[in-house]
C-alpha positions as CSV (number, residue, x, y, z in Angstrom):
1,M,-37.4,-53.8,-20.0
2,T,-41.1,-54.5,-20.8
3,P,-43.3,-57.1,-19.1
4,A,-43.2,-59.2,-22.2
5,K,-39.4,-59.1,-22.4
6,A,-39.1,-59.9,-18.7
7,K,-41.6,-62.7,-19.1
8,W,-43.8,-61.5,-16.2
9,D,-47.0,-59.4,-15.9
10,W,-46.6,-56.1,-14.1
11,T,-43.4,-54.2,-14.0
12,S,-41.4,-52.3,-16.7
13,L,-38.5,-49.8,-17.0
14,R,-37.3,-47.8,-19.9
15,I,-34.2,-45.5,-20.0
16,A,-34.2,-42.6,-22.4
17,D,-30.8,-41.0,-23.4
18,L,-31.5,-37.7,-25.1
19,A,-29.0,-35.4,-26.8
20,A,-29.3,-31.7,-26.4
21,G,-32.5,-30.5,-28.0
22,E,-33.7,-34.0,-28.7
23,S,-37.4,-35.1,-28.2
24,L,-38.9,-38.5,-27.7
25,E,-42.6,-39.4,-28.1
26,F,-44.5,-42.5,-26.9
27,N,-47.8,-43.6,-25.3
28,T,-48.1,-45.1,-21.9
29,E,-50.5,-47.7,-23.3
30,G,-51.7,-50.0,-20.5
31,E,-49.2,-48.7,-17.9
32,E,-48.9,-45.9,-15.4
33,M,-45.5,-44.3,-15.6
34,L,-43.1,-41.9,-13.9
35,V,-40.5,-39.7,-15.6
36,L,-37.5,-38.8,-13.5
37,S,-33.9,-37.7,-14.1
38,L,-30.8,-39.8,-13.8
39,S,-28.9,-36.9,-15.2
40,G,-30.1,-33.6,-16.7
41,S,-33.4,-31.8,-17.0
42,V,-36.4,-32.6,-19.2
43,D,-39.7,-31.1,-20.2
44,V,-42.6,-33.5,-20.0
45,E,-45.8,-33.0,-22.0
46,S,-48.9,-35.2,-21.9
47,G,-51.8,-33.7,-23.9
48,S,-52.5,-30.3,-22.3
49,D,-50.5,-31.1,-19.2
50,H,-46.9,-30.0,-18.8
51,A,-44.1,-30.1,-16.2
52,H,-40.4,-29.4,-16.1
53,V,-38.3,-32.0,-14.3
54,I,-35.3,-30.0,-13.0
55,G,-33.4,-33.2,-12.4
56,R,-29.8,-33.5,-11.1
57,P,-26.2,-33.7,-12.4
58,D,-26.1,-37.5,-11.7
59,V,-27.7,-40.1,-9.4
60,F,-25.1,-39.6,-6.7
61,S,-25.7,-35.8,-6.3
62,G,-29.1,-35.9,-4.7
63,V,-32.8,-36.4,-5.5
64,S,-34.7,-35.8,-8.7
65,D,-38.2,-34.4,-8.9
66,F,-40.6,-36.5,-11.1
67,V,-43.8,-36.6,-13.1
68,Y,-46.6,-39.2,-12.8
69,I,-48.6,-40.1,-16.0
70,A,-51.6,-42.5,-16.0
71,S,-52.2,-45.2,-18.6
72,R,-53.4,-44.5,-22.2
73,R,-51.8,-41.1,-22.4
74,P,-49.5,-39.5,-25.0
75,V,-46.1,-38.4,-23.7
76,R,-43.4,-36.1,-25.2
77,L,-40.0,-35.7,-23.5
78,T,-37.7,-32.8,-24.6
79,S,-34.4,-32.1,-23.1
80,L,-32.8,-28.7,-24.1
81,T,-29.4,-29.6,-22.6
82,G,-29.5,-33.4,-22.9
83,G,-29.5,-36.1,-20.3
84,R,-30.6,-39.6,-19.2
85,F,-34.1,-40.2,-17.9
86,A,-35.8,-43.2,-16.3
87,V,-39.4,-44.1,-17.2
88,P,-40.6,-46.9,-14.8
89,G,-44.0,-48.4,-15.4
90,A,-46.6,-50.7,-14.0
91,R,-49.6,-52.4,-15.7
92,S,-52.6,-50.3,-14.9
93,E,-55.8,-48.8,-16.2
94,S,-55.6,-45.8,-13.9
95,S,-57.2,-42.5,-14.9
96,R,-55.4,-40.6,-12.2
97,P,-54.5,-37.0,-13.1
98,F,-51.1,-35.9,-14.4
99,A,-49.0,-35.0,-11.3
100,Y,-45.7,-33.3,-10.6
101,Q,-43.7,-34.2,-7.4
102,P,-41.1,-31.6,-6.4
103,K,-37.8,-32.6,-4.9
104,G,-38.6,-31.1,-1.6
105,A,-41.7,-33.3,-1.1
106,I,-39.7,-36.6,-1.6
107,E,-38.9,-38.6,1.5
108,V,-35.3,-39.5,2.1
109,E,-34.2,-41.9,4.9
110,Y,-31.0,-43.4,6.1
111,R,-31.0,-47.1,6.9
112,G,-28.6,-49.4,8.7
113,A,-25.3,-48.4,10.3
114,G,-21.6,-49.0,9.8
115,R,-21.0,-51.1,6.6
116,C,-24.7,-51.5,6.2
117,S,-25.3,-47.7,5.9
118,R,-27.2,-46.5,2.8
119,R,-29.4,-43.7,1.6
120,V,-32.9,-44.6,0.6
121,V,-35.2,-42.3,-1.5
122,N,-38.8,-43.2,-1.2
123,M,-39.9,-41.5,-4.4
124,C,-43.2,-43.3,-5.1
125,T,-44.1,-45.8,-2.4
126,D,-47.5,-46.6,-1.0
127,Q,-46.7,-44.3,1.9
128,T,-45.3,-41.4,0.0
129,F,-47.1,-40.9,-3.3
130,E,-50.6,-41.8,-4.6
131,A,-50.6,-44.2,-7.6
132,D,-52.5,-47.3,-8.8
133,R,-49.8,-50.0,-8.6
134,I,-46.3,-48.7,-9.2
135,I,-43.8,-48.5,-6.4
136,V,-40.4,-46.8,-7.0
137,C,-37.5,-46.1,-4.7
138,E,-33.7,-45.6,-5.1
139,V,-30.7,-46.4,-3.0
140,V,-27.2,-45.1,-2.8
141,T,-24.6,-47.4,-1.2
142,P,-21.1,-46.0,-0.5
143,G,-18.1,-48.2,-1.7
144,G,-17.5,-51.1,0.6
145,N,-21.0,-51.1,2.1
146,W,-23.9,-53.5,1.7
147,S,-27.6,-52.7,0.9
148,S,-30.7,-54.8,0.6
149,Y,-29.5,-56.5,3.8
150,P,-30.7,-58.5,5.6
151,P,-32.0,-60.3,2.5
152,H,-35.8,-60.0,2.1
153,K,-38.6,-61.1,-0.2
154,H,-42.1,-60.1,-1.2
155,D,-43.6,-63.0,-3.2
156,E,-46.5,-64.3,-1.0
157,Y,-49.9,-63.0,0.0
158,G,-50.3,-62.3,3.7
159,P,-50.1,-59.7,6.4
160,E,-46.2,-59.6,6.3
161,E,-45.7,-59.8,2.5
162,S,-47.1,-58.5,-0.7
163,V,-46.6,-60.0,-4.1
164,L,-44.3,-57.7,-6.1
165,E,-42.1,-58.2,-9.2
166,E,-39.0,-56.1,-9.0
167,I,-36.4,-54.5,-11.3
168,Y,-33.0,-53.3,-10.1
169,Y,-31.3,-50.8,-12.3
170,F,-27.7,-50.0,-11.4
171,E,-25.2,-47.2,-11.9
172,V,-21.7,-47.4,-10.5
173,N,-19.7,-44.3,-9.5
174,G,-16.1,-44.2,-10.4
175,A,-16.6,-45.9,-13.8
176,G,-13.9,-43.7,-15.3
177,H,-11.3,-45.2,-13.0
178,G,-11.4,-48.7,-14.3
179,D,-13.7,-51.6,-14.5
180,A,-16.3,-50.5,-11.8
181,M,-18.6,-53.1,-10.5
182,A,-21.0,-54.2,-7.8
183,Y,-22.7,-57.5,-6.9
184,Q,-26.3,-58.6,-6.4
185,R,-27.6,-61.8,-4.8
186,V,-31.0,-63.4,-5.4
187,Y,-32.0,-66.8,-4.1
188,G,-35.2,-68.7,-3.6
189,T,-36.9,-71.2,-1.4
190,S,-37.1,-74.9,-1.8
191,A,-40.6,-74.5,-3.2
192,R,-39.6,-71.7,-5.7
193,P,-35.8,-72.0,-6.3
194,I,-33.8,-69.3,-7.9
195,D,-30.0,-68.8,-7.6
196,L,-28.2,-65.7,-8.8
197,L,-25.0,-64.0,-7.8
198,A,-24.4,-61.3,-10.5
199,E,-21.5,-59.0,-11.1
200,V,-23.3,-55.8,-12.1
201,R,-21.8,-52.9,-13.9
202,D,-22.9,-49.4,-14.9
203,R,-26.5,-49.4,-16.3
204,D,-27.1,-53.1,-15.8
205,L,-30.5,-54.6,-14.8
206,V,-31.3,-57.4,-12.4
207,L,-34.8,-58.9,-12.4
208,V,-36.3,-60.3,-9.3
209,P,-39.5,-62.3,-10.1
210,H,-39.5,-63.9,-6.6
211,G,-37.3,-65.1,-3.8
212,W,-34.9,-63.5,-1.3
213,H,-32.9,-60.6,-2.7
214,G,-29.8,-59.1,-1.1
215,P,-27.3,-58.3,-0.3
216,T,-26.4,-55.6,-2.9
217,M,-22.6,-55.2,-2.5
218,A,-20.8,-52.0,-3.4
219,V,-17.1,-52.9,-3.8
220,P,-14.5,-50.6,-2.2
221,G,-13.7,-47.6,-4.2
222,Y,-17.0,-47.6,-6.2
223,D,-20.3,-46.2,-4.9
224,A,-23.3,-48.1,-6.1
225,Y,-26.7,-46.7,-7.0
226,F,-29.8,-48.8,-7.7
227,F,-33.3,-47.9,-8.7
228,N,-36.1,-50.3,-7.8
229,V,-39.4,-50.6,-9.7
230,M,-42.1,-52.8,-8.2
231,A,-45.7,-53.8,-9.0
232,G,-47.9,-56.8,-8.5
233,P,-51.5,-58.1,-8.6
234,G,-52.7,-57.3,-5.1
235,A,-53.4,-54.1,-3.3
236,R,-50.6,-51.5,-3.6
237,A,-48.4,-52.2,-0.6
238,W,-44.7,-52.6,0.0
239,R,-44.5,-55.4,2.6
240,I,-41.4,-57.4,3.0
241,C,-40.2,-60.3,5.1
242,D,-36.5,-60.7,6.2
243,D,-34.7,-64.0,5.7
244,P,-34.9,-65.2,9.3
245,A,-31.3,-66.6,9.1
246,H,-29.9,-63.1,8.8
247,S,-32.5,-60.8,10.5
248,W,-30.3,-60.7,13.7
249,I,-28.0,-58.2,12.0
250,R,-30.5,-55.4,12.6
251,N,-29.8,-55.6,16.3
252,E,-26.1,-54.9,15.6
253,W,-26.8,-51.5,14.0
254,A,-27.5,-50.0,17.4
255,K,-23.8,-50.5,18.3
256,E,-22.5,-48.6,15.2
257,E,-22.6,-45.1,13.7
258,L,-24.2,-44.2,10.4
259,D,-21.6,-43.9,7.6
260,P,-21.4,-40.1,6.8
261,R,-20.8,-40.9,3.2
262,V,-24.5,-41.6,2.7
263,F,-25.4,-38.0,2.8
264,P,-25.9,-36.3,-0.6
265,S,-23.3,-33.9,-1.9
266,D,-25.9,-31.2,-2.5
C-alpha cells in the first residue's frame, strides 16, 4: 500500500512473503522503512550494513526485533527458512544510520481491563525509537475483546492531537477453524465525514485518512492482531484525542481485572 495507491501523502506498508532461500531487493526511495517479522527470520542488507531479524513463529507468539533503514538506500532481504515480513514506511529524506532494535529493547504495555484488555507493542513510537517521521505499533486483542476503544482521532494540529495518516494491517488467529473475522469502525466529524464499519479478515488492510477510529472488535473464538503504521506532516508525535461521547469508559477499567489472555505465549 503505497501513498499513491492510498491517495494520501505520508504512509505506506508492504508485506513480503518469501519462500525458503528466497531473496527480495528494493530501494527505500523517498521513505524511511522498518523490516520486521510477521513469521520467520530474515537477513537484512543495506549497502555495507547487515542485521539478522530473529523474528517469531507468528504475530500471536510475541514480539519481533526489527531493522530501521533511512531513505534512498538499497535493501536486500533473504530468508533461509521462509516467512512473511512487514516493511512499513513513511515519506522522509532522513539520513539516519541503519539501526537494529533487539526484541528485549521493545516496549510492551497492557491497556484496558475486562473485555477492553489488549497487548500493545510500542515498536517505533516517538517515545521508544528515534526516527524521522514513521510511527509503528502492534496490538493483540483476545477473542471477544475490543481494542482502539474508546474511539480516538489524530487529524488536527494542536496540543492534544497530531496529524497522522494511519494503516491498520490485520491477522486473525484461528483462521484454520472457519471463516475467521474481526471488525473495524471508522467515522468522521460533521466537517470531515467518513463512515466505515468493515468486516476484516486475515491480511486485510483498513486505511484511516482522518476521523475517529475504533473500536476494533475481535469476535469470540478468534484473536485479532493489527499492525499500525502512522506518519504525517508535522513534528513526529503520537497525540490522540478520545471521542468525548465514549471516554467515560476509561473510568470503568479500574473496577475490572486485566484479561490474562493478553500475555504472550513465549
